[in-house]
SEMI-678433 format. One line per field, with one value per residue (C-alpha): residue number from 0; residue in one letter; chain; x, y, z. Coordinates in steps of 0.2 Angstrom, whole numbers, plus 2048, in hexadecimal, padded with zeros to 3 digits. Each point is the difference from the previous one (the first is absolute). Layout:
SEMI-678433
nr	(NUM,...)
rest	(A,...)
kette	(A,...)
x	(X,...)
y	(Y,...)
z	(Z,...)
//
This chain:
SEMI-678433
nr	(0,1,2,3,4,5,6,7,8,9,10,11,12,13,14,15,16,17,18,19,20,21,22,23,24,25,26,27,28,29,30,31,32,33,34,35,36,37,38,39,40,41,42,43,44,45,46,47,48,49,50,51,52,53,54,55,56,57,58,59,60,61,62,63,64,65,66,67,68,69,70,71,72,73,74,75,76,77,78,79,80,81,82,83,84,85,86,87,88,89,90,91,92,93,94,95,96,97,98,99,100,101,102,103,104,105,106,107,108,109,110,111,112,113,114,115,116,117,118,119,120,121,122,123,124,125,126,127,128,129,130,131,132,133,134,135,136,137,138,139,140,141,142,143,144,145,146,147,148,149,150,151,152,153,154,155,156,157,158,159,160,161,162,163,164,165,166,167,168,169,170,171,172,173,174,175,176,177,178,179,180,181,182,183,184,185,186,187,188,189,190,191,192,193,194,195,196,197,198,199,200,201,202,203,204,205,206,207,208,209,210,211,212,213,214,215,216,217,218,219,220)
rest	(M,L,F,D,A,C,Y,E,K,F,M,Q,L,Q,L,Q,T,R,S,G,E,S,Q,R,R,L,Q,D,G,H,G,H,A,E,K,L,F,L,E,Q,V,W,W,P,A,V,G,R,F,D,F,L,H,A,E,Y,P,I,S,D,F,K,D,G,D,R,Y,L,D,F,A,Y,I,R,G,N,H,L,V,C,I,E,I,D,G,Y,K,A,H,H,K,D,I,N,R,W,Q,F,A,D,Q,L,T,R,Q,N,H,L,I,L,D,G,W,K,V,L,R,F,A,Y,D,E,M,K,E,K,P,R,R,C,Q,Q,L,I,L,Q,M,M,G,S,W,F,G,E,E,Q,A,D,P,A,L,S,L,E,E,K,E,I,L,R,I,A,G,Q,T,G,E,P,L,L,P,K,T,I,S,Q,R,L,H,I,S,R,N,H,A,G,K,L,L,R,K,L,V,Q,M,E,L,L,Q,P,A,S,G,T,T,R,I,C,S,Y,K,L,S,G,K,H,R,S,Y,Y,E)
kette	(A,A,A,A,A,A,A,A,A,A,A,A,A,A,A,A,A,A,A,A,A,A,A,A,A,A,A,A,A,A,A,A,A,A,A,A,A,A,A,A,A,A,A,A,A,A,A,A,A,A,A,A,A,A,A,A,A,A,A,A,A,A,A,A,A,A,A,A,A,A,A,A,A,A,A,A,A,A,A,A,A,A,A,A,A,A,A,A,A,A,A,A,A,A,A,A,A,A,A,A,A,A,A,A,A,A,A,A,A,A,A,A,A,A,A,A,A,A,A,A,A,A,A,A,A,A,A,A,A,A,A,A,A,A,A,A,A,A,A,A,A,A,A,A,A,A,A,A,A,A,A,A,A,A,A,A,A,A,A,A,A,A,A,A,A,A,A,A,A,A,A,A,A,A,A,A,A,A,A,A,A,A,A,A,A,A,A,A,A,A,A,A,A,A,A,A,A,A,A,A,A,A,A,A,A,A,A,A,A,A,A,A,A,A,A,A,A,A,A,A,A)
x	(5EF,80A,7F9,7EE,7FC,805,7F7,7EE,802,802,7F2,7F6,804,7FE,7EF,7FB,804,7F7,7ED,7F5,80A,80D,801,7FB,80F,80C,7F7,801,811,80C,806,80B,80C,7FE,803,810,808,7FD,807,80F,804,7F9,7FF,812,808,7F3,7FB,7EF,7F0,7FE,7F9,800,7EE,7FB,7F3,800,7F3,804,7F5,80B,7FE,7EF,7F8,7FE,804,812,80A,812,807,809,802,80D,7FC,80B,802,7FC,809,7F3,807,7F7,804,7FA,805,7FF,7FC,807,7F4,7F1,80C,805,7F4,7EB,800,7FF,80C,7F4,800,810,803,7F2,80A,80E,7F5,7FA,811,807,7F0,803,813,7FB,7F3,811,803,80D,7FE,809,7FB,805,7FE,7F9,80F,80E,7F5,7FF,811,80C,7FA,80D,801,7ED,806,810,7F4,7F3,80D,80C,7ED,7FF,812,7FF,7ED,801,80F,802,810,800,7FD,808,7F3,809,7FB,7F3,7EE,801,810,7F9,7F2,80A,807,7EE,7FD,810,7FA,7EE,802,811,803,810,7FA,801,802,7F1,7F3,806,7FD,7ED,801,802,7FB,811,80C,80A,811,7FB,7FA,814,80A,7F3,805,813,801,7FA,80B,80E,7F9,800,7EE,7FB,80D,7FF,7F7,807,80B,812,805,7EE,7F7,7EF,7F6,801,7FC,800,814,800,807,7ED,7F5,7F8,7FA,7F5,7F7)
y	(C85,803,7EF,7FE,813,7F9,7ED,807,80D,7EF,7F8,80B,800,7EC,805,80C,7F6,7F2,7F9,7F2,7ED,80A,80D,7F2,7F7,80F,803,7EF,7F8,80E,7FC,7FF,7F6,80B,811,7F7,7FE,814,807,7F3,7FB,80C,812,7FE,7FC,809,80F,802,7F5,805,7F3,7F3,7FA,7F5,7F1,801,7F5,7F7,7F2,7ED,7F3,7FA,80D,808,80E,7FF,80F,802,809,80D,802,80C,805,80E,802,7EC,7F8,7F8,7F8,7F8,7FF,7F5,7FD,7F0,7F9,7F2,7F5,808,7F5,7F1,7FD,806,7FA,7EC,7F9,806,813,7FE,7FB,80E,80C,7FD,7FD,811,807,7F9,80A,80E,7FE,7FA,810,80B,803,800,7F9,803,7F9,803,7F8,809,7F9,808,811,800,7FA,804,810,805,7F0,801,815,7F9,7F5,80F,80C,7F1,802,810,7FF,7F4,802,810,808,807,805,7F7,80B,7FB,7FA,804,812,807,801,814,800,7F4,811,80E,7F5,7FE,812,805,7F8,802,813,804,80F,804,7F8,80B,7FC,80A,7F5,7F0,804,806,7F3,7F2,809,7FE,80D,80B,7FC,7EA,806,808,7EF,7F5,80C,800,7EE,7FC,80D,7F5,7F0,808,7FF,816,80D,812,80A,813,805,7FC,803,7FC,7F8,807,7F3,7EF,7F4,7EF,7FC,7FC,7EC,800,80C,7F4,7F2,80B,80C)
z	(D5A,7F1,7FA,80B,7F5,7F1,801,804,7F2,7F6,808,7FC,7F0,7FE,807,7F8,7F0,803,801,803,806,7FC,80D,80C,800,7FF,80F,808,7F6,803,812,80C,7F8,7ED,80C,807,7ED,7FB,811,802,7F0,7F0,809,805,7F1,7F2,80A,7F7,7FA,7EE,7F4,810,803,80E,7FF,7EC,7FA,7EE,7FB,801,7F4,808,7FB,811,80B,809,809,7FF,80F,7F9,7EE,7F9,7EE,7F5,7EF,7F8,810,80C,811,80C,813,80B,814,806,80F,806,809,7F4,7F2,809,80B,7FD,7ED,7FC,7ED,7F5,806,800,7EC,7FD,804,7F8,7F0,803,801,7F2,7F6,807,7F8,7F1,7FF,800,812,80C,810,811,80F,813,80F,80C,80E,7F6,7FD,813,805,7F1,7F7,7F6,7F6,7FB,7FC,7F6,7F4,7FF,7F8,7F5,7F7,800,7F6,7F7,7F8,803,7FB,814,807,812,80B,813,80A,810,7FA,812,7FA,801,7F4,7F2,800,7FE,7F3,7FA,801,7F9,7F0,7FE,802,7F5,80D,80C,812,80E,813,805,7F0,807,811,7F9,7F7,80E,80E,80A,805,7F3,80A,7FB,7F0,7FB,80A,7F4,7F1,804,801,7F0,7FA,806,7FC,7ED,7FF,800,7FD,802,7F5,807,80D,800,811,80A,7F6,7FC,7F7,7F9,7F0,7F9,7FC,7EC,806,806,7F8,7F3,80F,80A,7F1)
//
């Protein structure tokens, strides 16, 4: 539920900022494989869509237009993320089209882009391996700590809320934000305390509110 709502919001925002051919390409080119990447890889690893652009238009080396499956543009960093299907890249193109694809990628790199490519089958069958690559990207290129990809979407969202608001978290607040029971919210908060990602913000015998631990505060802000 959480991913679906954020995904719809992300796509609506992308469409609102496009027009003409760029908008048409986003509607037609962003399909099952691209959504699978967001749902199985990006969202579990990152938990947000900030700085990410779907079907991002660029000018290629032949003075034409091409579209990247995803572009992650943050500060001075340009990251191209491509989703590759085995059949599409080994059966449906000839050798000159294959050579042209490699040349396009080489020019992309020379223009300052970093390139990550993911195989559709690996995303589908071994998403944790793909998630780890995204986490390594965040750590190596952006200096972010590598969050545990085993965290559930609800747990990641709690940590994101804690970093975004900077205010102590109450079980009631989490219950309302995530549309879950207060009892379930309390269990999630206590689990994050055990993992040393949250710490008590008030209460001694009975914890009333929670906040990010100092160890991880900088990552989630």
